[in-house]
C-alpha positions as CSV (number, residue, x, y, z in Angstrom):
1,X,0.0,-0.1,-0.2
2,X,1.1,3.4,-1.1
3,X,-0.3,6.2,0.8
4,X,-3.6,4.7,0.2
5,X,-6.2,5.4,3.0
6,X,-10.0,5.4,3.5
7,X,-12.2,6.8,6.4
8,X,-16.0,7.2,6.7
9,X,-18.4,8.2,9.5
10,X,-21.4,7.0,9.5
11,X,-24.9,8.2,10.4
12,X,-24.3,7.3,14.0
13,X,-21.0,9.3,14.0
14,X,-18.9,6.0,14.1
15,X,-15.4,6.5,12.5
16,X,-14.0,3.0,10.4
17,X,-10.7,3.4,8.7
18,X,-8.9,1.3,6.7
19,X,-5.6,1.0,4.6
20,X,-2.1,2.3,5.5
21,X,-1.5,2.6,8.7
22,X,2.7,2.5,9.5
23,X,2.6,5.3,11.3
24,X,-0.2,4.7,12.7
25,X,-2.6,7.3,11.3
26,X,-5.8,5.2,11.4
27,X,-6.2,5.7,15.1
28,X,-6.7,1.9,15.5
29,X,-4.4,1.1,18.3
30,X,-1.6,-1.0,16.1
31,X,0.5,0.1,13.0
32,X,-0.9,-2.9,10.9
33,X,-2.5,-1.9,7.0
34,X,-5.9,-2.6,7.0
35,X,-7.4,-3.9,3.8
36,X,-11.6,-4.0,5.5
37,X,-12.8,-0.9,7.3
38,X,-12.0,-1.1,10.9
39,X,-13.8,0.3,13.7
40,X,-11.9,3.4,15.9
41,X,-13.5,2.8,19.3
42,X,-12.0,5.7,20.8
43,X,-15.2,7.4,19.4
44,X,-17.8,5.0,21.0
45,X,-19.2,7.9,23.0
46,X,-18.2,10.9,20.4
47,X,-20.2,10.9,17.6
48,X,-17.5,12.2,14.4
49,X,-19.2,15.1,12.1
50,X,-16.0,15.8,10.3
51,X,-12.7,14.1,8.8
52,X,-9.2,15.1,6.8
53,X,-6.2,13.5,6.5
54,X,-2.8,13.7,5.2
55,X,-0.3,11.9,4.9
56,X,1.0,10.8,8.6
57,X,-2.2,11.8,10.5
58,X,-6.0,12.4,10.1
59,X,-8.1,15.1,12.1
60,X,-11.6,13.8,13.3
61,X,-14.5,16.7,14.9
62,X,-16.8,15.5,17.3
63,X,-20.5,16.7,18.1
64,X,-18.6,18.5,21.0
65,X,-16.2,20.4,18.9
66,X,-13.3,18.8,20.3
67,X,-10.3,18.3,17.3
68,X,-8.7,14.7,17.7
69,X,-5.5,13.8,15.4
70,X,-4.3,10.7,15.2
71,X,-0.3,10.5,13.8
72,X,2.8,9.5,13.6
73,X,3.5,8.5,17.6
74,X,0.3,6.3,17.5
75,X,-1.5,8.4,19.8
76,X,-4.6,10.3,20.1
77,X,-3.9,13.5,20.5
78,X,-7.1,15.8,22.1
79,X,-7.5,19.3,21.0
80,X,-9.8,22.0,22.5
81,X,-11.1,24.0,19.3
């Protein structure tokens, strides 16, 4: 896989990610590439309203106006908006 990732947020606010994950950019707790959609469980009680991605990170905006970043260090950062 070469810099290919996909993201989908469904009406319920759940976020699914799949594709290249060598930098932890999918936010699923490991760095294995995924061929099938994986639920990002961090957001179980926080609906996602927008998603944006770069080469080594993903940004997710929740319904409570917090921006979360999945990044190279394999962590999820909370950033107040």
